[in-house]
N, C-alpha and C positions, 0 to 999 in steps of 0.2 A: 149334517147341515147345523149350523150353530144358530141359535134362536135369533140374533140379530139378523142374520142373513134372511130367515124367514119373515120378519117383521120388514125388512127392507122390499122383499117379493110384494108381500101384502101392501106396503106404500104405494108401490109401482103399480099394482092392479088396479087401486083406487084412481089414480091419476089416468089410466089408459082408459077406465071405465066414463070418467068425466070428459074424455074426448071422442066418445060414441063407439069405441073399440071393446070387443067382448075378450074378457082376459079373465083366468084363473091361475091359481097355482096348482102345479099337477107334481105329485110326489111318486117318486120311481121306486120300484122294489128294493133299491140299493140305499134308499134313505135319501137321495139328492131330491130337489125341488127345483122347478124352473117355473115361468111364467108362458103360458101358452097365449097368444094374442091373435084374433082373427079380426079382419074387416069386415063387420056385417054387411056392407056394401057390394062386397067382393071377396068372397069366402076362400076364393083360391091364395088369396094375399094372407098369408101367416108367418109368423116368427115365433120361436122359443127363446127367451131371455133368462139367463142365469144370473146368480150374485154370488161373487166369491171373492176374498180380499178387498171387501169394500168397495167394489165396482160392478156395476152391470156389464154383462158379456154378450155379444149378438151369437147365435148357434152356430156360426162358423169358426168362434174362437178369438175374435176380434173384440178388445175393450171397447164398450160403446161409451160410457159415462160414469161418472162417480155415484156411488149408491147414497150418498147423503143429500141429493138433489133428484128424487124421483120425477118431479114435474119435467126437469129439463131431459132426462131420459125417455119420458112418455112421449114429450114432442118429437124426439129422434124417431122412435118407433112408428108415431102417427104419420110422419113424413115419409119413412120406408114403405108403410103400408097403404099409403093412398092411393086410392083409384084415380085413373086418369081423367075420369070426368068429375071429379072432386074440386 
């Protein structure tokens, strides 16, 4: 993983935290990294986001958002992980 992708993940974590979600960068033994996101109001609502080729990607392999806009990406993740009562 390149340093720029890691910095993009860190910026996404900051945006997710600002929206009240629990987020952290996780490093795998293979050297890859991703952001693990949990809705603290409904802990079964989780997502893993990766950054590659200057884009954020959902865990199922679909491009989510351009990595130069972590606020926009965080808004999308927050909508997906929103509990029904929120």
